[in-house]
Phi, psi and omega in degrees: 000315179304318179297320182292322180293316177297321179295317178297323176297318180297315180292328176296317178299314178297320178295321179295323178293319182294318179298320180291321178295316178297319180292321176301320176294320180291324176296316179297315181295321179295321175300315180296320177302312180299321178292323179291322176298316178295322177296318183293319177300318179295321174295325176297314184297321182293317180296319177297320181295320179295322177296316183295321179292337178271007181099018173084004181283133178272147176286125182297145181263075186233160178286144173294155186298337180284359179274000000 
């Protein structure tokens, strides 16, 4: 019985470590996602500014001829 409890404690310790590792990865990914979202918003603003500088004309959203 004592051996089984020790094995379960070891497994629990490993699972807690794995959980912490996964949580750290999720936090890093979320931080990266937030940075990417900010970069996309900046690019959108930059494109809109360039469109306004050209007189507000939008670039047509059509397929290139090779499609």
